[in-house]
C-alpha positions as CSV (number, residue, x, y, z in Angstrom):
1,M,87.7,-16.7,5.2
2,G,85.4,-15.0,2.7
3,N,87.7,-15.7,-0.2
4,M,87.9,-19.3,0.8
5,S,84.2,-19.9,1.2
6,Y,83.8,-21.6,-2.1
7,S,86.7,-23.9,-1.4
8,I,85.1,-24.8,2.0
9,Y,81.8,-25.4,0.3
10,L,83.3,-27.7,-2.3
11,L,85.6,-29.7,0.0
12,H,83.7,-30.0,3.3
13,G,81.6,-33.1,2.1
14,L,84.7,-34.9,0.8
15,V,86.8,-34.2,3.9
16,I,83.9,-35.3,6.3
17,T,83.3,-38.5,4.3
18,I,87.0,-39.4,4.1
19,F,87.6,-38.7,7.8
20,I,84.5,-40.2,9.3
21,T,84.8,-43.5,7.3
22,R,88.3,-44.1,8.7
23,P,88.1,-47.3,10.9
24,G,87.6,-46.4,14.6
25,V,86.6,-42.7,14.1
26,M,82.9,-43.1,14.5
27,P,83.0,-45.5,17.5
28,Y,85.5,-43.2,19.2
29,A,83.3,-40.1,18.5
30,L,80.2,-41.9,19.9
31,E,81.9,-42.8,23.2
32,S,81.2,-39.3,24.8
33,N,80.3,-35.8,24.0
34,E,83.9,-34.6,24.6
35,K,85.2,-37.1,22.0
36,S,82.5,-36.1,19.6
37,W,83.4,-32.5,19.9
38,M,87.1,-33.4,19.5
39,V,86.4,-35.2,16.2
40,T,84.3,-32.3,15.1
41,A,87.0,-29.8,15.8
42,T,89.6,-32.0,14.1
43,V,87.4,-32.3,11.0
44,F,86.8,-28.5,11.0
45,A,90.5,-27.9,11.2
46,I,91.2,-30.3,8.3
47,I,88.5,-28.6,6.2
48,I,90.0,-25.1,6.8
49,A,93.5,-26.4,6.0
50,T,92.6,-28.1,2.8
51,S,90.5,-25.1,1.7
52,I,93.5,-22.8,2.3
53,V,95.7,-25.0,0.2
54,S,93.0,-25.4,-2.5
55,F,92.4,-21.6,-2.7
56,A,96.1,-20.8,-2.9
57,V,97.0,-23.4,-5.4
58,I,93.9,-23.9,-7.6
59,E,91.9,-20.7,-7.4
60,R,94.7,-18.2,-7.3
61,G,96.6,-20.2,-9.9
62,G,93.6,-20.2,-12.1
63,I,93.2,-16.4,-11.6
64,R,96.9,-15.9,-12.5
65,L,96.5,-18.1,-15.6
66,G,93.4,-16.2,-16.7
67,R,95.2,-12.8,-16.3
68,L,98.1,-14.2,-18.3
69,C,95.8,-15.3,-21.1
70,L,94.1,-11.9,-21.2
71,K,97.5,-10.2,-21.4
72,L,98.5,-12.4,-24.3
73,I,95.3,-11.8,-26.0
74,D,95.6,-8.0,-25.6
75,E,99.2,-8.1,-26.9
76,H,98.3,-10.0,-30.0
77,G,95.2,-7.9,-30.8
78,W,92.6,-10.6,-30.7
79,T,89.2,-9.0,-31.3
80,G,87.0,-11.9,-30.3
81,Q,86.1,-12.8,-33.8
82,R,86.4,-16.4,-34.9
83,C,89.5,-17.4,-36.7
84,T,88.9,-19.0,-40.1
85,L,91.3,-20.7,-42.4
86,K,91.5,-19.4,-45.9
87,S,91.9,-22.0,-48.6
């Protein structure tokens, strides 16, 4: 879960807001402590699931893309200097 902590941080507010604002969720959760804990557990599971997907698709994809870019830069001998057009 340590690798996904940033995804959890970014997505928890969005998931909670979307889930809790669904019609009937808040009245249901306020009926009893058991129902409140059930809603909490469901939201927690959704946060973890969306964070896993976000980490796998976005973060790992970005890391792969960055490594590919670095490999291409190394292959073409880019030195970090600005490219200028000669007239």
